[in-house]
C-alpha positions in Angstrom: 0.0 0.0 0.0 1.4 3.4 -0.9 0.3 6.8 -0.1 -0.4 7.4 -3.8 -3.3 5.0 -3.6 -5.0 7.4 -1.2 -4.7 10.2 -3.6 -7.7 8.8 -5.7 -9.5 11.2 -3.3 -9.1 13.8 -6.1 -11.3 11.6 -8.4 -13.8 10.7 -5.7 -14.2 14.3 -4.5 -14.8 15.6 -8.1 -18.3 14.4 -7.5 -18.9 16.5 -4.4 -21.6 19.2 -4.7 -20.3 22.6 -6.1 -21.1 24.3 -2.7 -18.7 21.9 -0.9 -15.7 23.1 -3.2 -14.3 25.3 -0.4 -15.4 23.3 2.6 -15.4 19.5 2.7 -13.7 19.0 -0.7 -11.0 21.4 0.0 -10.4 20.2 3.5 -10.1 16.5 2.6 -7.8 17.2 -0.2 -5.6 19.4 2.0 -5.5 16.8 4.8 -4.7 13.9 2.4 -1.8 15.9 0.6 -0.5 17.2 4.0 0.2 13.5 4.9 2.8 13.1 2.0 4.1 16.7 2.4 4.9 16.1 6.1 6.5 12.7 5.4 8.7 14.3 2.8 9.6 17.2 4.9 10.4 14.9 7.8 12.7 12.8 5.7 14.6 15.9 4.8 15.6 16.6 8.4 19.0 16.0 9.8 17.9 15.3 13.4 15.6 12.4 14.4 13.6 14.6 16.8 12.7 17.0 14.0 11.8 14.0 11.7 9.5 12.7 14.5 7.8 16.0 14.7 6.9 16.0 10.9 5.9 12.4 11.0 3.6 13.3 13.9 2.1 16.1 11.8 1.5 13.6 9.1 -0.2 11.4 11.7 -2.5 14.2 12.6 -3.3 14.9 9.0 -4.2 11.2 8.5 -6.6 11.4 11.6 -8.1 14.5 10.1 -8.6 12.7 6.8 -10.7 10.1 8.6 -12.9 12.9 10.0 -13.5 14.2 6.4 -14.2 10.8 5.1 -16.9 10.3 7.7 -18.3 13.7 6.9 -18.3 12.9 3.1 -20.1 9.5 3.8 -22.6 11.1 6.2 -23.6 13.6 3.6 -23.8 10.9 0.9 -20.9 12.5 -1.1 -19.1 9.1 -1.3 -20.4 5.5 -1.3 -20.0 3.1 1.6 -17.7 1.1 -0.7 -15.4 4.2 -1.4 -15.4 5.1 2.3 -14.4 1.6 3.3 -11.6 1.4 0.9 -10.2 4.9 1.8 -10.7 4.3 5.6 -8.7 1.0 5.2 -5.9 2.7 3.4 -5.9 5.7 5.9 -5.8 3.3 8.9 -2.8 1.5 7.2 -1.0 4.8 6.7 -1.6 5.6 10.3 -0.2 2.3 11.5 2.9 2.7 9.3 3.4 6.2 10.7 3.1 5.0 14.2 5.8 2.4 13.5 8.1 4.9 11.9 7.7 7.2 14.8 8.4 4.6 17.4 11.6 3.5 15.3 12.7 7.2 15.2 12.2 7.5 18.9 14.5 4.7 19.6 17.1 6.1 17.1 16.8 9.5 18.7 17.4 8.0 22.2 20.5 6.3 20.8 21.8 9.6 19.4 21.4 11.1 22.8 23.4 8.4 24.5 26.2 8.5 22.0 
């Protein structure tokens, strides 16, 4: 599973009502793209603690994405099937981020000891 597979949110949100362009649609796209942006920015950091901070921001964006998916489902902007697929992908990303953060925390502790 890659982050890219979550980006089909562009295709799915294209069917949102026009009045949602600057609310739900905009917010869900911003949340999804923020996940990848924060991971990229974190990977560009020299220090593990800074990297952890950006990965934690990505984790927050993934959690926000889950909120907007529920909102889209509740308002019938997406089907249950699309929701289930996107929710599963988002949860998988959250698990991967938590794993990366834990690994980085151990590495950061090792840096402090050395």
